[in-house]
C-alpha positions as CSV (number, residue, x, y, z in Angstrom):
1,M,12.0,-8.4,4.2
2,D,13.6,-5.9,1.7
3,N,11.6,-5.1,-1.3
4,R,13.5,-2.2,-2.8
5,F,14.0,-1.9,-6.4
6,P,17.5,-2.6,-7.8
7,T,18.3,0.1,-10.4
8,N,18.7,-2.5,-13.1
9,A,15.4,-4.3,-12.4
10,T,12.3,-4.0,-14.8
11,G,8.8,-5.2,-14.6
12,A,9.9,-8.1,-16.7
13,S,12.1,-9.0,-13.7
14,V,8.9,-9.3,-11.6
15,D,7.2,-11.4,-14.1
16,A,10.2,-13.6,-14.2
17,G,10.1,-14.2,-10.5
18,L,13.6,-12.6,-10.0
19,L,12.4,-10.0,-7.3
20,P,10.9,-10.5,-3.7
21,F,7.3,-9.9,-5.1
22,N,4.6,-12.6,-5.8
23,S,5.0,-12.5,-9.9
24,K,1.3,-13.5,-10.3
25,Y,-0.7,-11.3,-8.0
26,D,-2.4,-8.9,-8.1
27,L,-2.9,-7.9,-11.7
28,G,-5.8,-7.4,-14.0
29,E,-6.6,-10.5,-16.2
30,G,-4.0,-10.9,-19.1
31,Q,-1.8,-8.1,-17.8
32,T,1.9,-8.1,-16.9
33,W,4.2,-6.6,-14.7
34,A,6.3,-5.2,-17.8
35,Q,3.0,-3.4,-18.7
36,D,1.8,-2.1,-15.3
37,L,5.2,-1.0,-13.7
38,Q,6.8,2.2,-14.7
39,F,10.2,3.7,-13.5
40,P,10.0,7.5,-13.4
41,S,12.9,9.8,-13.0
42,T,12.4,11.1,-9.4
43,S,14.6,12.0,-6.6
44,R,15.7,9.1,-4.3
45,S,13.3,8.2,-1.4
46,L,14.4,8.4,2.1
47,F,15.4,4.8,2.4
48,D,16.4,4.1,-1.1
49,G,20.2,3.8,-1.6
50,P,22.4,4.4,-4.7
51,D,21.6,0.9,-6.0
52,D,17.9,1.5,-5.6
53,K,15.2,3.2,-7.5
54,A,11.5,4.5,-7.3
55,F,8.8,2.3,-9.2
56,E,5.3,3.3,-10.3
57,V,2.3,1.1,-10.0
58,T,-0.3,1.9,-12.7
59,I,-4.0,1.0,-13.4
60,S,-6.1,1.1,-16.3
61,D,-9.4,-0.1,-17.7
62,A,-7.7,-3.5,-18.0
63,S,-7.1,-3.7,-14.3
64,I,-9.9,-6.1,-13.5
65,F,-8.5,-8.8,-11.1
66,Q,-9.3,-12.3,-12.5
67,G,-11.6,-10.6,-14.8
68,T,-14.4,-10.7,-12.3
69,Q,-13.9,-7.7,-9.9
70,T,-15.6,-5.4,-12.2
71,G,-16.2,-3.0,-9.2
72,F,-12.5,-2.4,-8.6
73,R,-9.5,-1.4,-10.7
74,R,-6.3,-2.8,-9.1
75,T,-2.7,-3.6,-9.5
76,E,-0.6,-4.3,-6.4
77,L,2.8,-5.8,-5.5
78,L,2.8,-8.5,-3.0
79,P,6.2,-8.1,-1.1
80,Q,7.9,-11.3,0.0
81,R,10.9,-12.3,2.0
82,A,12.9,-13.5,-1.1
83,P,12.2,-14.4,-4.8
84,G,9.7,-17.2,-5.0
85,D,8.7,-17.2,-1.4
86,A,5.2,-17.5,-1.7
87,S,4.7,-18.9,2.2
88,T,1.4,-17.6,3.8
89,D,1.6,-20.3,6.4
90,P,0.8,-18.7,9.9
91,L,3.3,-20.9,11.6
92,V,6.4,-19.8,9.4
93,N,5.3,-16.2,8.5
94,T,7.7,-14.1,10.3
95,T,6.8,-11.0,8.5
96,T,3.4,-10.9,10.5
97,S,4.7,-12.2,14.0
98,G,6.1,-10.5,16.9
99,V,6.9,-6.6,16.4
100,Q,7.8,-5.5,12.9
101,T,8.0,-2.1,11.2
102,F,7.0,-1.7,7.7
103,H,8.3,1.3,5.6
104,L,7.3,2.7,2.4
105,S,7.6,6.2,0.7
106,I,4.8,7.4,-1.5
107,M,4.8,10.3,-4.2
108,R,1.9,11.4,-6.4
109,D,2.4,11.4,-10.1
110,E,0.4,14.2,-11.8
111,T,0.7,13.0,-15.2
112,R,-1.3,9.8,-13.9
113,S,-3.2,11.8,-11.5
114,L,-6.1,9.8,-9.4
115,N,-9.7,10.7,-9.3
116,Y,-10.0,11.8,-5.6
117,S,-13.8,11.3,-5.7
118,H,-12.9,7.5,-5.4
119,E,-11.3,5.8,-2.3
120,Y,-7.8,4.3,-3.1
121,Y,-6.0,1.7,-1.0
122,L,-2.0,2.3,-1.6
123,S,-0.5,-0.1,1.0
124,W,-2.2,-2.6,3.2
125,L,-1.9,-6.1,5.2
126,E,-4.8,-8.6,3.8
127,S,-5.3,-11.5,6.3
128,A,-4.5,-15.0,5.1
129,D,-8.3,-15.9,4.7
130,F,-9.0,-12.7,2.7
131,S,-11.6,-11.8,5.2
132,R,-10.2,-8.4,6.4
133,D,-7.3,-5.8,6.0
134,Q,-5.4,-5.3,9.4
135,F,-4.4,-1.8,8.2
136,I,-4.7,0.5,5.2
137,V,-2.5,3.5,4.0
138,G,-4.9,5.1,1.5
139,T,-6.3,8.4,0.0
140,G,-9.4,9.6,-1.6
141,T,-13.0,10.0,-0.6
142,L,-13.7,7.2,1.8
143,F,-16.3,4.9,0.4
144,G,-19.8,4.5,2.3
145,N,-20.7,6.3,5.7
146,G,-19.2,6.9,8.9
147,D,-16.4,9.6,9.1
148,N,-16.7,9.9,5.0
149,V,-14.9,12.9,3.7
150,T,-16.7,14.9,1.3
151,T,-14.7,17.8,-0.2
152,A,-12.1,17.6,-2.8
153,Q,-9.5,19.0,-0.8
154,A,-10.2,16.8,2.3
155,A,-10.1,13.8,-0.2
156,Q,-6.4,14.5,-1.1
157,T,-5.4,13.4,2.2
158,L,-3.0,10.6,3.1
159,Y,-4.3,8.4,5.7
160,V,-3.8,5.2,7.8
161,R,-7.0,3.4,8.7
162,S,-7.6,0.8,11.3
163,N,-8.7,-3.0,10.8
164,D,-11.8,-2.9,8.4
165,V,-13.6,-6.2,9.7
166,N,-16.3,-3.9,10.8
167,A,-16.8,-0.8,8.6
168,D,-19.1,0.8,11.3
169,T,-16.2,0.9,13.9
170,Q,-13.2,1.4,11.4
171,K,-11.2,4.7,12.2
172,T,-8.7,6.9,10.8
173,L,-5.5,6.4,12.9
174,W,-3.6,9.3,11.4
175,Q,-3.5,11.6,8.3
176,T,-1.7,14.4,6.5
177,P,-2.2,16.5,3.4
178,F,-1.3,14.5,0.5
179,T,0.8,17.2,-1.1
180,T,2.4,17.1,-4.7
181,E,6.0,16.8,-5.7
182,T,6.8,15.4,-2.1
183,W,8.0,12.0,-0.9
184,H,5.6,11.0,1.9
185,N,7.5,8.6,4.1
186,V,5.5,6.3,6.3
187,A,6.4,3.6,8.8
188,L,4.3,1.4,10.8
189,T,5.3,-0.4,13.9
190,L,3.1,-3.4,14.1
191,D,2.9,-5.4,17.4
192,F,1.3,-8.6,16.5
193,T,1.3,-9.9,19.9
194,Q,0.0,-6.7,21.5
195,N,-2.4,-5.9,18.6
196,T,-1.1,-2.2,18.3
197,V,0.2,0.1,15.4
198,Q,2.4,3.2,15.8
199,V,2.6,5.6,13.0
200,F,6.0,7.2,12.0
201,Y,6.0,9.9,9.2
202,S,8.3,12.5,7.5
203,N,8.5,14.1,3.8
204,N,11.4,14.0,1.4
205,S,14.7,13.5,3.3
206,A,13.7,14.5,6.8
207,P,14.2,11.7,9.4
208,L,10.8,10.0,10.6
209,T,9.1,11.1,13.7
210,S,6.5,9.5,16.0
211,Q,3.1,10.6,15.2
212,G,1.8,9.4,18.6
213,P,1.9,6.4,20.9
214,A,0.9,2.9,19.8
215,V,-2.8,2.3,19.5
216,S,-4.9,-0.8,19.7
217,N,-5.8,-2.3,16.5
218,D,-6.6,-6.0,15.8
219,L,-3.5,-7.4,13.5
220,S,-4.5,-11.0,14.1
221,G,-4.7,-13.3,10.6
222,H,-1.3,-12.9,9.2
223,G,-1.5,-12.6,5.4
224,S,0.1,-10.6,2.7
225,F,1.2,-7.0,2.3
226,H,0.1,-4.9,-0.6
227,V,1.6,-2.1,-2.4
228,G,0.1,-0.4,-5.4
229,L,-3.4,0.9,-6.3
230,L,-6.9,-0.6,-5.5
231,K,-9.4,1.9,-6.6
232,K,-13.0,1.4,-5.2
233,P,-16.1,2.2,-7.1
234,T,-18.4,5.0,-6.4
235,G,-22.2,4.4,-6.0
236,L,-25.2,4.2,-3.3
237,G,-26.8,1.1,-2.1
238,L,-24.1,-1.5,-3.3
239,T,-24.2,-4.9,-1.8
240,D,-20.8,-6.1,-3.3
241,I,-18.5,-3.4,-4.2
242,T,-16.0,-6.0,-5.7
243,T,-18.4,-6.1,-8.7
244,Q,-20.9,-3.1,-8.5
245,G,-20.6,0.6,-8.6
246,F,-19.2,3.2,-11.1
247,Q,-15.7,3.3,-12.7
248,E,-15.1,5.7,-15.4
249,S,-13.4,4.7,-18.7
250,W,-10.0,5.6,-20.0
251,I,-8.4,5.2,-16.7
252,N,-4.5,6.1,-16.7
253,E,-3.5,6.6,-13.3
254,G,-0.5,5.7,-11.2
255,M,1.3,6.1,-7.7
256,I,5.2,6.3,-7.3
257,F,6.5,4.3,-4.3
258,G,10.3,3.8,-2.9
259,G,11.9,2.5,0.1
260,V,9.7,-0.6,0.8
261,F,11.1,-2.9,3.5
262,E,10.2,-4.4,6.7
263,E,12.5,-4.6,9.9
264,N,12.3,-6.4,13.0
265,S,11.6,-4.1,15.9
266,S,11.2,-6.5,19.0
267,S,14.2,-4.7,20.5
268,G,12.3,-1.4,20.2
269,C,14.7,-0.2,17.3
270,V,13.0,1.8,14.4
271,S,15.1,3.2,11.5
272,L,14.5,6.8,11.4
273,S,16.6,7.6,8.4
274,N,19.1,5.9,6.2
275,S,21.8,6.6,8.6
276,S,19.9,5.6,11.8
């Protein structure tokens, strides 16, 4: 599954169904990819080649999914195997079977800075029945209790979180300072048979290195990968965070991505750099 952006592609290319992303989801009601995708001039990410470019996913006050999820602000690309391939049938969804390694690179945009008092999802796998997320790459102040981070400095951390089916037992599997002007390269080897996750990481052009052994994490449920921004609300005593809580006005936030692809790692092979 290769979801790197060709240099000649635009947001309108996604709207038209010409790229390997779902053309309809997930956007604010009435929004288009031509409005919500930007293409900043940046250095090339680790796994982008000369025919690829970085892309930026943005959110605004209008980023209310289906017009009803007023607690969230969200814009996310849903990678697919090929243009128009919207299959989520667990019997044929090879992207969430066997052993796969999902790659992406992430860079902050300080001209569209996040509000790190909120929790943000940047990439995740959502189960086919929408009941849980099997992993989350995120940043910001974790919503709710548990191992909630509180200081502004701690909130500016890039982390990988475990399955969120039970918020009381969800854990941070790995984290690193989310520094500016840096490509943060993350790869997750997902063993859908053994239900484990192994994290690889590097920054800028350095090859990926293992961040430790594979750890147990329930990956069952198949579903869809997401890449973009989901901004949770703040607030206490909320019973439905999709429709409750606080979101400030005049939101103009974005996150830059590159090198998004998935490779089959059933043989144990994980690409550590563009030459490996």
